[in-house]
C-alpha positions as CSV (number, residue, x, y, z in Angstrom):
1,M,-22.8,-5.7,12.0
2,P,-19.6,-4.9,10.2
3,A,-19.4,-5.2,6.2
4,A,-17.9,-8.4,4.7
5,P,-14.4,-7.6,3.2
6,A,-13.9,-6.7,-0.5
7,A,-12.1,-9.9,-1.9
8,L,-8.6,-8.9,-3.0
9,A,-7.6,-8.5,-6.7
10,P,-5.6,-10.9,-7.8
11,A,-2.8,-8.3,-7.9
12,Q,-3.4,-7.6,-4.2
13,A,-3.3,-11.1,-3.4
14,A,0.0,-11.8,-4.7
15,A,2.0,-8.9,-3.1
16,L,0.0,-10.3,0.3
17,A,1.3,-13.7,-0.3
18,H,5.0,-12.2,-1.5
19,V,5.1,-10.3,1.8
20,G,4.0,-13.2,4.0
21,R,6.4,-15.4,2.7
22,T,9.4,-12.6,3.2
23,A,8.1,-12.0,6.8
24,L,8.1,-16.1,7.3
25,R,11.7,-15.8,5.9
26,D,13.0,-12.6,7.6
27,R,11.3,-13.5,11.2
28,P,14.6,-15.3,12.7
29,S,16.9,-12.4,12.1
30,A,14.1,-9.7,12.9
31,L,13.6,-12.0,16.1
32,A,17.2,-11.4,16.5
33,V,17.4,-7.8,16.3
34,I,14.3,-7.4,19.0
35,A,16.4,-9.6,21.4
36,R,19.6,-7.0,21.2
37,H,17.6,-4.1,21.5
38,L,15.6,-6.0,24.2
39,A,18.5,-6.9,25.9
40,G,19.8,-3.7,26.4
41,S,17.1,-2.0,27.6
42,G,16.9,-3.7,31.3
43,T,13.5,-5.6,30.4
44,T,12.6,-9.3,31.0
45,Y,10.2,-9.4,28.2
46,Q,11.2,-11.7,25.5
47,P,11.0,-11.0,21.3
48,E,7.8,-13.3,21.2
49,Q,6.0,-11.8,23.9
50,L,7.1,-8.4,22.5
51,V,5.6,-9.5,18.9
52,A,2.9,-11.0,20.1
53,A,1.4,-7.6,22.0
54,V,2.4,-5.9,18.7
55,A,-0.1,-8.5,17.0
56,V,-3.0,-8.2,19.8
57,H,-3.0,-4.3,20.5
58,G,-1.1,-2.5,17.2
59,R,-2.5,-0.4,15.1
60,L,-2.3,0.7,11.6
61,T,-2.8,4.0,9.9
62,L,-3.8,5.1,7.1
63,N,-2.2,8.7,6.5
64,F,-3.4,11.1,3.9
65,H,-4.5,14.6,3.3
66,P,-8.2,14.8,3.6
67,D,-8.3,18.5,1.8
68,R,-5.7,17.9,-1.1
69,L,-7.5,18.3,-4.4
70,L,-7.9,15.8,-7.0
71,A,-7.4,16.7,-10.7
72,D,-11.5,16.5,-10.9
73,G,-11.7,19.0,-8.1
74,R,-13.1,16.8,-5.5
75,T,-11.3,16.5,-2.4
76,V,-9.4,13.4,-1.0
77,A,-12.3,13.4,1.8
78,A,-15.2,13.5,-0.5
79,A,-13.6,11.5,-3.2
80,L,-13.3,8.5,-0.3
81,A,-16.7,9.3,1.1
82,G,-18.1,8.8,-2.6
83,D,-16.3,6.5,-4.1
84,G,-15.9,3.9,-1.4
85,V,-12.2,3.9,-2.5
86,Y,-9.0,4.4,-1.2
87,R,-6.6,5.8,-3.9
88,S,-3.1,5.2,-4.2
89,Q,-1.0,7.8,-5.0
90,F,-0.2,5.7,-8.6
91,E,-4.2,7.0,-8.7
92,T,-4.7,10.4,-7.1
93,G,-1.2,11.4,-8.4
94,I,-0.8,13.8,-5.1
95,S,1.6,13.6,-2.4
96,N,3.1,14.9,0.7
97,G,6.6,13.9,-0.4
98,G,8.3,12.9,-3.8
99,L,5.7,12.4,-6.9
100,S,7.7,9.2,-8.1
101,A,4.6,6.8,-8.8
102,Y,5.0,6.0,-12.0
103,P,6.3,3.1,-13.5
104,G,10.4,3.2,-12.9
105,G,9.8,5.8,-10.2
106,D,11.4,5.1,-7.2
107,R,8.3,4.6,-5.5
108,D,7.4,1.8,-8.0
109,R,10.8,0.1,-8.0
110,W,10.5,0.5,-4.1
111,E,7.0,-1.2,-3.9
112,E,8.2,-3.8,-6.6
113,A,10.9,-5.2,-3.8
114,L,8.0,-5.2,-1.2
115,F,5.6,-6.4,-2.9
116,G,7.7,-9.0,-5.2
117,G,6.8,-7.4,-8.5
118,A,3.0,-8.5,-7.8
119,Y,1.5,-4.7,-9.2
120,Q,4.4,-4.4,-12.5
121,A,2.6,-6.4,-15.4
122,P,0.3,-4.5,-16.3
123,V,1.1,-1.7,-14.3
124,C,-2.7,-1.5,-12.2
125,C,-4.2,1.0,-9.8
126,R,-5.1,-1.6,-7.8
127,R,-2.2,-1.4,-5.4
128,T,-1.9,-1.0,-1.9
129,A,-5.7,0.6,-1.9
130,R,-8.9,-1.3,-1.0
131,S,-12.2,-0.6,-2.0
132,T,-16.1,-1.5,-1.3
133,G,-15.7,-3.1,-5.3
134,G,-13.6,-4.4,-7.9
135,S,-11.8,-2.2,-10.3
136,T,-11.2,-2.4,-14.3
137,C,-7.1,-1.7,-15.6
138,S,-5.6,-0.7,-18.5
139,T,-3.2,-2.7,-19.8
140,T,-1.4,0.5,-21.5
141,P,-0.7,3.1,-18.2
142,T,0.9,6.3,-19.6
143,A,4.1,7.2,-18.1
144,P,5.2,10.5,-17.5
145,A,9.1,11.8,-17.3
146,P,10.0,12.5,-14.1
147,G,8.9,15.8,-12.5
148,S,6.0,15.9,-15.4
149,A,2.2,15.0,-14.8
150,P,1.4,11.7,-12.6
151,A,0.9,8.6,-14.7
152,T,-2.6,7.7,-15.9
153,C,-3.9,3.8,-15.1
154,G,-6.7,3.7,-16.4
155,C,-8.5,2.3,-13.9
156,A,-11.9,3.1,-12.8
157,P,-14.2,1.5,-9.8
158,T,-16.7,-0.8,-10.5
159,R,-20.0,-1.4,-8.5
């Protein structure tokens, strides 16, 4: 029997609500774009059929580098197994791309738009990560200058 899902933190619930409202608002224009692509493909499927198929059969993947080392010397895989928490770039400070996960950085601004500012005040590591428990967050995060060491958010998993 699967374990019960962990409760969402308030910021996560606010982010999810914002994404839902945005999806409903933008649905007509998104369906119109899908319809244009389908019309040019020679298929007889309708946009709603395609969306329904994706809802049933679509899969979400979380991509990360399990062998990357965290500041405490553990690999990402060891930390995931030991802590039971999938940590965001804001917490780990590691990336396969740009390291702009600090207040005011490119990733922070992108997430602010995507999630309706749910994670900006206070800046908290409970961004898009999910955990087996709650977390405690500092309301006074440190923010590095671009290109310097990653920010710390003062969050610690709780059991």
